[in-house]
N, C-alpha and C positions, 0 to 999 in steps of 0.2 A: 548211538543217537545223542543229540545235543540235549542240554538241559531245557525242559519245556518252559521254565520261567524266564529264559533269556529273551524270548520274543516279546512278551509283554513289557519287560523292562526297556528293551530297545525302542518299542513304540512310544513308551512314556517319555523317553529322552528326546525323541524326535519331536513329539508334540510340545515339549517344554521349550526346545530351541525355536520352534515356530512361534510360540507365544512371545518369547523374548524379542524376536526381530519383527514382530507385528507392527504394521503401520498404525499411526494414530489418526483420528479424523481431522479434517481441515475445513475451513470456511473460505469462501471467496467473497470479496467486497468489490463490487464493480465501480466504474468511474462515472463521472457526471454525464447525464443524458442517456445512460444505459439502463437495462432492466435484467433481472435474473431470467426472465422468460425469453429473452432474445436469443436467437440461434447461436451467435458467437459465444456468449457466456455459457450457455448450456453445453456446447461442444467442448469448450475449454475445461469446464469442470469435469465432464465425463472422461475426457482423455487423461487428465491427471489422476482421476480415481482408478481408471483401468490400469495405468502404468504403475501406480504405487500400491494398488490393492487396498487403498484407504478410502473411507467414506467421505465424500465431499458434500458440502452444503453451501448454496449461494444464499446469502442473507440480504433480504430486501429491507430497506429502511424508510420506504415511502409507498405511495399509492400510484406510482407511475414515474416516468422519466422526468416530468416537470418538477416533481418534488426534489429530485437530486440537484436541481438548479436553485430552488427557492427555500427549501427547508433548512434552517440553521444547522450547522454541523454538530453543535452540542446536542441538539434535539435528535439528529440522526444517530449520534453515538449512544444516546440514552436508549433509543429503540433497539439498536443492535445489542446493547448490553442485556436488556431484558430477554431478548430472543435467545442469546447463547446460554443464558442461565436456565432456560426452559428445555434445552435440548439435552436429554439425559446422557446421550452418547459422548458429549463433550465434557462431562463432569470431572473426568480424571486428567484432562488436559487436551489441548488441540493446537493446531497450527493455523496461521492466518496467511492468506495470499491476497495482497492488495493490488488493485489496478488503478493507477492514476489517483484521482481524488479518494478512491476507496481506501488508500493507505492512511489517510488522515483519520478516518473512522476506525481503522485497524489499530492505529496508535492510541486513539482515544479509548478503545477497549482495554488495551494494556494498562494505560495510565489511570483512567477514570472509573473503570467498571468495578465498583465495590461489590465484593461477594461473588464475582464472576469466576469461572474455572480458569486454571492457569494456562497461559500461552507458552508453548514450547519454542517454536520457531516462527519468525515473521519474515515472509518473503515479499519484498516490495518491488513492483514493476512500475517504473516511471512515476514515482511519488513526489509531489511538490513539498518535500519535507522542510525546506528552509523558506518556503513561500514562492510566489511567482511574480515577476515584475511586469508582466503584460498579459492581456487577454488575447489569445491568438486571433488573427484576422479571419473572419468567417464569411466574408462576402458583403454585398451591398443591400441585402434585404433588411426589412424593418427591424428585425431582432438585433442585427449587428449594429445598426445605427443607434438603437436603444441602449445596447451595452456600452457603446462608445460614449454616448452622452452621460451614462452613469459614471464612467471612469473620469470624465472631465469635471464632474461634480466633486464634492468632498467625498473621497472614496471611503473614509472611515466614519461617515455620518450614520445615524441610526437607520435612515431610510435605505441607503445604499448597502449597508451591511446585512440587510435582510437576505440578499442574494448569496447563496452558498459559496460560489467560486470567489467572491470578494472577501469572504472570511479568511482566505488564504493569501490575499495580496499583501505584499510588502513593497509596493511600488513607490510610494512617496518617500523621498530622501529624509524627510523629517521623522526621525526615529521616535520622537516624543508622541507625535500624532499616531504613529503605528501602534505603539505600546498602549496608548490610552483608548484608541478607537477600534482597532481590529479585535473582533470578539472571540476568535478561536485560536489562531496560531500562537499568539504570545503565551496563552495558557498551556497549549500543547507542548510548546518548546520550553516551558518553565523559565521564561526570560524576564518576567516582571520582578525587578529587584525589590527586595523586602517582602515579596509575596510568593517566593519560590517554595514549592511543596516537595519535601524530600521523599514523600510517598511515591510521587510520579517517577522519581529517579530510581528508587528501590525496585519498583515494579518493572521498569524498562530494563534494568540491569539483570533481572532474573531470567531473561531470554537465554536459551541455549545457543541460538544463532540468529543473526540479523543479516539478511541477504538483500543488498541494495543493487538493483539492476537499472542501469542508465542506458538510454538509447542515443547512440552517437549522432544520429541525424534528427534528433527531436526538435520539432518546430512548434510544439505545443507548450512545453515547459521553458520558461525564460528566467534564468539560464538553465540549460539542460542539467548542469551539475547540481541543481537542487535535489535531484534524485539521489545524490550521494551526500546531502546536507551541505553542499557547497553553495556560496552565494556572494553577492557584492558586499563591499565594505559599507558600513553605515554612512549614509549621506552621499553615496556615489554609485555609479553604474559601471565602474571599471576599476580594477580588473576583477575577474571572478576568483574568489578565494576558495581554495580547496577546503574541505570540511575541517581538516586539522588546523587551519589558521583562523577559523571563526571563533567567536567568543563562546558560542554554544558548546564547542568542543573543548577549547582550552580551559574554560571555567566549569566544564562538565555539568551543564545545567540538567540534562536528562540522563546522564550516564553513558553517552556515546563514547567518550574517551575511555571509560572503564571497560566497556565491552570490547573496544578495539584493541586495547592493550592486552586483553585476555585472549585475543585471537578469535573472537566470536563475530566480528563484522566482516562480511564478504563484499568487497566492492567489485561488482561485475559490470562489464561494458559489452554491449552487443550492438551490431550495426543495425541501421534501420531507423525509421521514424517512430513516433510515439506509439508504444504497444505493438510494434512489429517484432515478433519473435518466432524463431523456427521451432519445429518439433524437436530437433536435436538439442537446441538450447534449453527447451523446456525440460527434457530428460536430464541434461547435465546440471542445470542450475536451480531447478525447482523440485523435481521428483525426489532427489536424495534427502531433502529436508522434510519430506512428508512421512519419513520413517523415523522411528524412535532410536536415534543414534547420535553420537557426539560429532562435533565439528571436524574432527581429524579424518573422518572417513569420506568427506564430501569435497565439493569443488574448491579450487584454489582461488585466492583473492586476486582482485585487479586483473581479471582475465578478459582478453578481448577476443570476441568470436565474430565471424561474419558468415552468413549463409543466405542463399537465394531461396531456401525452402521456407518462406515466411508463412506463419500460421495466423497470426493475429495482427490486425491493423486498425487504426482509427482514421477518420477523415476530418479535414478541417471544415467541412460543410455540415457537420452533424448538428450544430445548434438550430439551424433552420428546420431540420427534420424533427427535432425534438418539439419545437413550438407547434409544428403542424400536427403533432401527436400521431405520427406515422409509426404505429406500434410494431410494424414488421421490419423497420429499419434497424439493422444491428450496428451499434457503435464498434463492436468487435466483429470482424468478419473472418470466415475461413477462406483463405486465398490459396492454400497450397496443401 
């Protein structure tokens, strides 16, 4: 007969291995006009939880979809910061999945959230990291006319900057107006000369992995390369500079260059419009980072994938639905 002590030791080793490879919790930060209770966001979070074995939380930063349009992003970030600090399951570290504008709050958590739990991996889907040069055409209804009128005003005025999506605009070629007037993005990108905060850079470079997913047919982000930190040169709208040729990268304002040179930035490209991603792409490019592992074991950088099995999509007509407070309208839809 075998040694009766072997079985307990074997069981202990198996349990130890399970503990080592255990997934860490994650949070989801939705985009503008969406809500955690909407069907698409709920399904998205549940799928990722099921596939990764990790607990997922959707963090709400307002009292409805209208707040995502009108509440300043610094205020939304402060709310998210307090919420993650109160979730005990996140205390040892967590991952962030950002959807569109939710990426800005996610980065705000990493850079601005004093005393918050550590962020391990940041997975960004269609984030306007370098800003957006245009508000997408949303129709001829009164809300679209209203938005267009705001843009034609001084976009960086105190009145116009109340609107969340214009906190991200880098539309005006006058970089001086942008730096002095835009309330959120210059701070987030640490680009105000003589006011740069090294703490933001230190916190950002502490990430284990930064996954930047760009959508090839994106008509919401202008230019689409902003999802990879690419943007136009100062004072011009052509050409689109890759991230590596921007001042944010070359001068390493937030540590993007440091992370990239360490092999921790994954530039992923998928086919489809804004937030259209297949189940296979979710498994390949998101799920591996929801587990406590190093970058060497996960997806390759600069990968192009295409699939007809689309899971998540947004529509260009959603601003009208938001204003009409149609709570059942999902900005993210299950389509496949």
